C-alpha positions in Angstrom: 0.0 0.0 0.1 1.5 3.3 -1.1 0.0 5.2 1.7 1.6 2.9 4.4 5.1 3.1 2.8 5.0 7.0 1.9 2.3 8.7 3.6 1.5 7.1 6.8 2.0 10.3 8.7 -0.3 12.5 6.5 -4.0 13.0 6.9 -6.4 11.8 4.4 -6.8 14.7 2.5 -3.0 15.4 2.1 -2.6 11.7 1.2 -5.2 11.7 -1.5 -3.8 15.0 -3.0 -0.2 13.2 -3.0 -1.6 10.1 -4.5 -3.2 12.1 -7.3 -0.2 14.5 -7.6 2.5 11.9 -7.5 1.2 8.7 -8.5 -1.8 9.6 -10.7 -4.2 7.8 -8.4 -7.5 9.6 -8.2 -9.7 8.7 -5.1 -12.0 10.8 -3.1 -10.9 11.8 0.2 -13.6 9.6 2.2 -12.2 6.5 0.3 -8.9 7.5 1.4 -10.1 8.0 4.9 -11.7 4.6 5.2 -8.7 2.7 3.9 -6.2 4.7 6.4 -8.9 3.8 9.2 -8.8 0.0 8.1 -5.0 0.1 8.0 -4.8 1.8 11.5 -3.1 4.8 10.0 -6.0 7.2 10.7 -8.1 7.4 13.9 -11.6 9.4 13.3 -11.7 12.5 15.5 -14.6 11.1 17.6 -12.3 7.9 18.5 -9.4 9.8 19.6 -8.8 10.3 23.2 -9.2 13.8 24.7 -6.3 16.3 24.7 -5.0 16.7 28.3 -4.0 20.3 29.1 -2.0 21.2 32.2 -4.0 23.9 34.1 -2.0 26.8 34.7 -2.9 29.1 37.8 -3.3 32.9 37.1 -0.6 35.0 38.1 -1.5 37.1 41.3 0.3 40.4 40.2 -0.3 42.8 37.2 2.7 42.3 34.8 4.0 39.0 35.6 3.0 37.9 32.2 2.9 40.5 29.8 2.5 40.1 26.0 3.7 42.6 23.8 3.2 43.0 19.8 4.5 45.4 17.4 3.3 45.3 13.6 5.3 47.4 11.0 2.9 48.6 8.6 2.0 51.7 6.5 -0.8 52.6 8.9 -1.2 56.2 7.7 -0.8 55.4 4.1 1.1 58.1 2.2 0.5 60.8 5.0 3.2 59.5 7.0 6.3 57.0 7.0 5.8 53.4 7.8 5.7 52.8 11.4 5.1 50.3 14.2 2.0 50.1 16.1 2.8 48.7 19.6 0.4 47.4 22.2 0.9 45.2 25.4 -1.6 43.2 27.5 -1.2 41.6 30.7 -3.6 38.3 30.1 -2.9 36.9 33.6 -4.4 39.9 35.4 -7.0 40.1 32.5 -6.6 43.6 31.6 -4.7 46.0 29.2 -0.9 46.6 30.2 -0.5 49.8 28.0 -1.9 52.0 25.3 -1.4 51.9 21.7 1.6 54.1 20.5 3.1 54.5 17.1 7.0 54.2 16.8 9.5 54.1 14.0 10.5 50.7 14.8 9.3 47.4 16.8 12.7 47.3 18.6 12.9 46.1 22.2 14.1 49.5 23.5 10.8 51.1 22.6 8.8 48.7 24.7 11.0 48.9 27.7 12.0 52.5 27.6 15.7 51.6 27.8 18.3 52.5 25.2 
């Protein structure tokens, strides 16, 4: 079986595409899904064990886990040079960690105020 030899770690949709593209074998994805399930290469979503996630306690203090994003873009079109919009959020405390600001770059110094 070509799927077992070459595409055992693929999902049925990608395996079907590769069978068509590389081997000229045209099957519908449901047929490939059934073949992979019968061969033990695919487990239907409803039969998969649930994923276990390690719960993480919220941080007690504001600012212990801050996420910052800076996106370079031409925010003001041709009216001003390209700049970086920066925003920070403290998801642990559940509120905003700062205001939006526009800067020329997304460098770390701009976030921390250090040079």
